[in-house]
C-alpha positions in Angstrom: -5.7 -3.0 27.3 -8.7 -3.4 29.6 -11.5 -2.7 27.4 -14.3 -3.1 30.1 -12.5 -0.7 32.4 -11.6 1.7 29.5 -15.3 1.7 28.0 -17.3 1.7 31.6 -14.9 5.0 32.4 -15.8 6.7 29.1 -19.7 5.8 29.5 -19.7 6.9 33.3 -18.2 10.2 32.1 -20.9 10.5 29.6 -18.6 10.3 26.4 -20.2 6.9 25.3 -23.8 6.3 24.8 -25.4 2.6 24.9 -25.0 2.5 21.0 -21.3 3.3 21.3 -20.9 0.7 24.0 -22.6 -2.1 21.5 -19.6 -1.3 18.9 -17.3 -2.8 21.6 -19.6 -6.0 22.0 -19.8 -6.3 18.0 -16.1 -6.2 17.9 -15.7 -8.7 20.5 -13.8 -6.1 22.7 -16.2 -6.6 25.9 -18.7 -9.5 26.4 -22.9 -9.1 26.5 -22.6 -9.8 30.2 -20.3 -6.5 30.4 -22.4 -4.4 28.3 -25.5 -4.9 30.7 -22.9 -4.3 33.6 -21.9 -1.2 32.1 -25.3 0.2 30.8 -27.5 -1.6 33.1 -29.8 -2.5 30.0 -30.1 -5.7 28.3 -27.9 -6.0 24.8 -30.4 -6.0 21.8 -29.4 -5.3 18.4 
């Protein structure tokens, strides 16, 4: 599964918030760099 593509699609559609996307970083499904690419914000805990 392409987690980056899936998370970005859901984020862009408004289904995921920044906090939802952080969970995917914590679970090692996407990287911190990918988090920034999706949300346009720096990752912070």
